[in-house]
ROKOLZA-154424 format. One line per 2 residues: number of its first residue (from 1); their letters; for each residue x, y, z of C-alpha. Coordinates in steps of 0.2 Angstrom, whole numbers, plus 5000, padded with zeros to 4 digits. Layout:
N
NUM> A> X:Y:Z | ...
END
This chain:
338
1> MR> 5997:4576:5660 | 6000:4568:5677
3> FT> 6019:4572:5675 | 6016:4590:5671
5> IG> 6004:4593:5685 | 6016:4584:5697
7> LI> 6030:4595:5691 | 6021:4611:5694
9> AS> 6015:4605:5711 | 6033:4600:5716
11> AG> 6039:4617:5710 | 6026:4625:5721
13> LL> 6031:4616:5736 | 6049:4620:5732
15> GA> 6045:4639:5731 | 6036:4637:5747
17> AL> 6051:4629:5755 | 6063:4642:5749
19> AA> 6052:4656:5755 | 6051:4647:5772
21> FG> 6070:4645:5772 | 6073:4663:5767
23> AR> 6063:4668:5783 | 6074:4660:5795
25> AE> 6087:4670:5804 | 6101:4658:5801
27> DP> 6106:4645:5788 | 6100:4628:5796
29> IP> 6112:4618:5785 | 6127:4613:5796
31> TI> 6145:4619:5791 | 6159:4607:5791
33> QI> 6178:4611:5792 | 6189:4603:5780
35> PD> 6204:4596:5789 | 6221:4602:5785
37> EY> 6226:4585:5778 | 6215:4589:5763
39> RL> 6224:4605:5758 | 6235:4604:5743
41> GS> 6253:4603:5749 | 6256:4605:5768
43> LP> 6258:4619:5780 | 6276:4620:5785
45> DG> 6281:4621:5804 | 6280:4639:5810
47> VM> 6266:4644:5797 | 6250:4649:5806
49> KP> 6234:4641:5800 | 6221:4652:5791
51> PA> 6208:4661:5802 | 6191:4652:5805
53> PQ> 6179:4655:5791 | 6167:4669:5793
55> TA> 6149:4665:5798 | 6132:4672:5794
57> AA> 6134:4684:5809 | 6150:4690:5801
59> PR> 6147:4691:5783 | 6160:4689:5769
61> TS> 6169:4705:5765 | 6182:4708:5750
63> AA> 6196:4714:5761 | 6197:4705:5777
65> PA> 6214:4708:5786 | 6227:4694:5785
67> AA> 6232:4684:5800 | 6250:4688:5806
69> GF> 6262:4676:5799 | 6250:4668:5787
71> ET> 6249:4680:5773 | 6260:4695:5768
73> AS> 6251:4702:5752 | 6233:4707:5750
75> AI> 6221:4693:5747 | 6212:4693:5730
77> NG> 6193:4695:5727 | 6192:4682:5713
79> TN> 6174:4688:5709 | 6181:4704:5701
81> NY> 6183:4698:5683 | 6196:4685:5686
83> AV> 6197:4667:5678 | 6204:4655:5690
85> IA> 6215:4640:5686 | 6216:4629:5702
87> PT> 6225:4618:5706 | 6240:4617:5696
89> YT> 6254:4604:5697 | 6272:4603:5697
91> GT> 6283:4587:5698 | 6280:4571:5689
93> TS> 6263:4577:5683 | 6266:4595:5677
95> SF> 6254:4609:5672 | 6255:4618:5656
97> IR> 6245:4634:5653 | 6240:4640:5636
99> LF> 6235:4658:5634 | 6224:4662:5618
101> NG> 6221:4679:5610 | 6207:4680:5597
103> GS> 6208:4698:5595 | 6215:4708:5580
105> TA> 6230:4715:5590 | 6241:4709:5604
107> AS> 6233:4706:5620 | 6239:4708:5638
109> FS> 6236:4694:5651 | 6238:4698:5669
111> VT> 6242:4682:5679 | 6243:4682:5698
113> VV> 6251:4667:5707 | 6243:4662:5723
115> GA> 6248:4649:5735 | 6236:4634:5735
117> TT> 6240:4629:5753 | 6242:4646:5761
119> GT> 6232:4657:5750 | 6247:4669:5749
121> NY> 6247:4682:5734 | 6265:4679:5728
123> GT> 6264:4692:5713 | 6257:4696:5696
125> GV> 6266:4695:5679 | 6259:4702:5663
127> IV> 6261:4692:5647 | 6258:4699:5630
129> VP> 6250:4687:5618 | 6250:4690:5599
131> TR> 6234:4689:5589 | 6228:4671:5584
133> SS> 6241:4664:5595 | 6241:4653:5611
135> PQ> 6259:4651:5617 | 6261:4637:5631
137> FT> 6270:4640:5648 | 6276:4629:5661
139> MT> 6273:4633:5679 | 6291:4638:5681
141> EI> 6289:4650:5667 | 6273:4658:5675
143> RS> 6281:4659:5692 | 6296:4668:5684
145> KA> 6285:4680:5675 | 6276:4684:5691
147> NV> 6293:4686:5701 | 6288:4672:5713
149> SA> 6303:4669:5724 | 6311:4652:5724
151> SA> 6309:4651:5743 | 6290:4653:5742
153> TD> 6282:4643:5756 | 6269:4635:5745
155> TT> 6274:4621:5732 | 6257:4621:5723
157> FS> 6249:4636:5716 | 6233:4643:5709
159> LY> 6232:4656:5695 | 6221:4672:5694
161> IQ> 6220:4678:5676 | 6213:4694:5669
163> SA> 6213:4702:5651 | 6203:4716:5643
165> EP> 6202:4706:5627 | 6184:4699:5624
167> TA> 6191:4684:5615 | 6205:4680:5627
169> GY> 6205:4662:5633 | 6216:4649:5641
171> QH> 6218:4630:5642 | 6226:4620:5656
173> VT> 6234:4603:5652 | 6244:4591:5662
175> FN> 6257:4579:5656 | 6266:4565:5666
177> GN> 6283:4563:5660 | 6285:4545:5667
179> NF> 6269:4537:5659 | 6267:4550:5646
181> FF> 6249:4553:5650 | 6240:4569:5643
183> EN> 6225:4577:5651 | 6215:4592:5647
185> SS> 6212:4599:5665 | 6203:4614:5659
187> VC> 6188:4619:5671 | 6178:4633:5663
189> AH> 6166:4646:5670 | 6164:4651:5651
191> LL> 6169:4642:5636 | 6181:4650:5624
193> NE> 6170:4648:5608 | 6155:4655:5618
195> AI> 6165:4671:5620 | 6172:4672:5602
197> AP> 6154:4670:5594 | 6147:4687:5599
199> VV> 6163:4696:5593 | 6168:4687:5577
201> AS> 6158:4674:5568 | 6171:4660:5570
203> VA> 6175:4645:5581 | 6192:4639:5586
205> LI> 6202:4624:5591 | 6218:4629:5600
207> NV> 6235:4620:5602 | 6232:4606:5590
209> HT> 6247:4594:5589 | 6256:4595:5573
211> SS> 6265:4581:5565 | 6282:4588:5572
213> LA> 6277:4585:5590 | 6287:4571:5598
215> GN> 6289:4563:5582 | 6270:4562:5579
217> QF> 6268:4551:5595 | 6253:4561:5600
219> PS> 6244:4565:5583 | 6228:4576:5583
221> QI> 6211:4571:5576 | 6199:4585:5570
223> DI> 6180:4581:5571 | 6167:4591:5561
225> HN> 6148:4590:5561 | 6139:4602:5549
227> YF> 6122:4604:5557 | 6115:4615:5544
229> NA> 6102:4608:5532 | 6113:4613:5517
231> AI> 6130:4609:5511 | 6143:4623:5516
233> NY> 6161:4626:5511 | 6169:4631:5528
235> KF> 6185:4641:5528 | 6199:4634:5539
237> TI> 6213:4646:5544 | 6228:4637:5551
239> AD> 6240:4647:5562 | 6256:4644:5571
241> AA> 6250:4643:5590 | 6266:4651:5596
243> NG> 6266:4667:5587 | 6249:4667:5577
245> TV> 6257:4668:5560 | 6245:4661:5547
247> VG> 6253:4646:5538 | 6238:4642:5527
249> QT> 6220:4642:5523 | 6209:4630:5514
251> NV> 6190:4627:5511 | 6182:4611:5517
253> AT> 6166:4605:5509 | 6153:4598:5521
255> AP> 6137:4590:5517 | 6121:4594:5527
257> NT> 6120:4585:5544 | 6135:4576:5541
259> SY> 6150:4571:5552 | 6168:4570:5547
261> SM> 6184:4565:5556 | 6202:4567:5550
263> PF> 6219:4568:5556 | 6227:4585:5557
265> SF> 6239:4579:5544 | 6225:4581:5532
267> FE> 6225:4600:5534 | 6245:4600:5534
269> NA> 6244:4592:5516 | 6230:4603:5511
271> IN> 6240:4619:5514 | 6256:4611:5509
273> WH> 6263:4615:5527 | 6278:4605:5534
275> PT> 6279:4611:5552 | 6296:4611:5560
277> SA> 6301:4605:5577 | 6298:4623:5583
279> QP> 6281:4622:5577 | 6273:4609:5588
281> HA> 6256:4617:5590 | 6243:4625:5578
283> NI> 6227:4634:5580 | 6212:4631:5569
285> IV> 6200:4645:5565 | 6183:4640:5556
287> TD> 6172:4653:5547 | 6158:4652:5536
289> PS> 6162:4664:5520 | 6144:4670:5520
291> GA> 6148:4679:5537 | 6135:4668:5546
293> AP> 6140:4660:5562 | 6147:4643:5558
295> AV> 6134:4629:5560 | 6147:4616:5565
297> VL> 6151:4606:5580 | 6170:4606:5581
299> GL> 6180:4593:5591 | 6199:4589:5595
301> SI> 6207:4574:5602 | 6224:4567:5603
303> TN> 6229:4548:5601 | 6242:4544:5614
305> NQ> 6252:4531:5605 | 6262:4527:5621
307> LT> 6246:4522:5630 | 6236:4517:5615
309> AK> 6222:4529:5621 | 6212:4544:5614
311> IN> 6210:4559:5624 | 6197:4573:5621
313> MT> 6207:4590:5620 | 6192:4601:5614
315> TA> 6188:4611:5630 | 6196:4628:5631
317> CS> 6190:4642:5643 | 6186:4661:5641
319> VN> 6194:4673:5653 | 6179:4684:5652
321> AP> 6160:4681:5652 | 6153:4682:5634
323> TT> 6148:4699:5628 | 6132:4702:5618
325> AS> 6138:4716:5606 | 6148:4713:5591
327> VG> 6162:4724:5596 | 6180:4722:5604
329> GG> 6197:4715:5599 | 6190:4703:5587
331> GG> 6186:4717:5575 | 6174:4708:5564
333> FT> 6183:4697:5551 | 6200:4706:5554
335> GI> 6203:4696:5570 | 6204:4677:5571
337> GY> 6193:4675:5556 | 6205:4683:5545
END
C-alpha cells in the first residue's frame, strides 16, 4: 500500500513539474554541440560544415535551405513514413541489407542513400522484391541501384526506405571478413512480426542460414515455444529467400507450454530439401492451420564455428508501422502464410 501511494504521489509531482516546465518560455535544458570528430567519416577539405542547429526561437521546418557547398540535393524529412538504417558500413566490416516482402505479389522498395557525414541526398533506387523473399544486397549494390557516383564525398551512408506493402520488412547485418564475426545490427522502430500479424495470421524468420552457406560454417538454430495451453500442430512453410519460391512445407507438433530448439537441417530433412550453393538463405513462415494467430515465440540464432560463438539473429524490422485492419498485400492466407 505504501508503494502504491508513493507511486501516485510521485506521479502527481511529475505532472506538476511537467506543467511548470510547459509554462516556461524556453527549454531550460542546455544544448551541447557534437564535435566534428564524432561524425562518421570526416569532412574533406573544402567542404563546408553544416549550419548550426535551429533553436526554440527558430523551430524546425521540413524544408530548410541547404548551405552552399554542403548539400546539393533536397534534404529528406525522415518522419514521412521512412524506415531508416543508420549507420551502415563498408570495408573490413561490411553491411548487408535484406529486404523482405510478405505480400501476395511483388513489392517495390524505394531506397534513398544519404551521406552519413554530410547529410547529402545522393539518390534513390527502386528495388522490386518477390513475394515471400528477402534478397540480400551489399552497400555497393545499393549505391549502384541508387546511381550514387563513385566520387561521392561521403564514405559512410544511411538508408531511407519506403514501401507501400504493409508487410514490408528489412534486416541489417554486418560481417567482418577478417575475423568472420557476424552481427545482427537491425535497429527497429517497429518489429516485422508486429506488422505481419494484423495482415496475415503468421510469424516469420528471414534469411535463415541453410546448410549450403559457407560449407555449413555458420549453421542456424530455430527456437520454438508454444505458449498455448493445448498441443498445436503448426505449419512451417520454407521458401528460398532469394526469390520466394516455396521449397517445402511440414507440420510440427508442439506440446502446450513447451520449448524446442533444433538446427535448420531438421527442416531440410523434413521436407527433403538439399539447398544448392545458390540457396544460402531460407525464410520460414509459421501458421496455425486453424486460422488463429500462432501462439509461439519464434527465435533464430547462428553458431559461428570460426569463433565458437552463438549470435541471435531473430530481430527483423518493419518498414511501416503496424496496421490494425486485416487488409493489404498479405491477402489473408494467400500471402506468406500460403
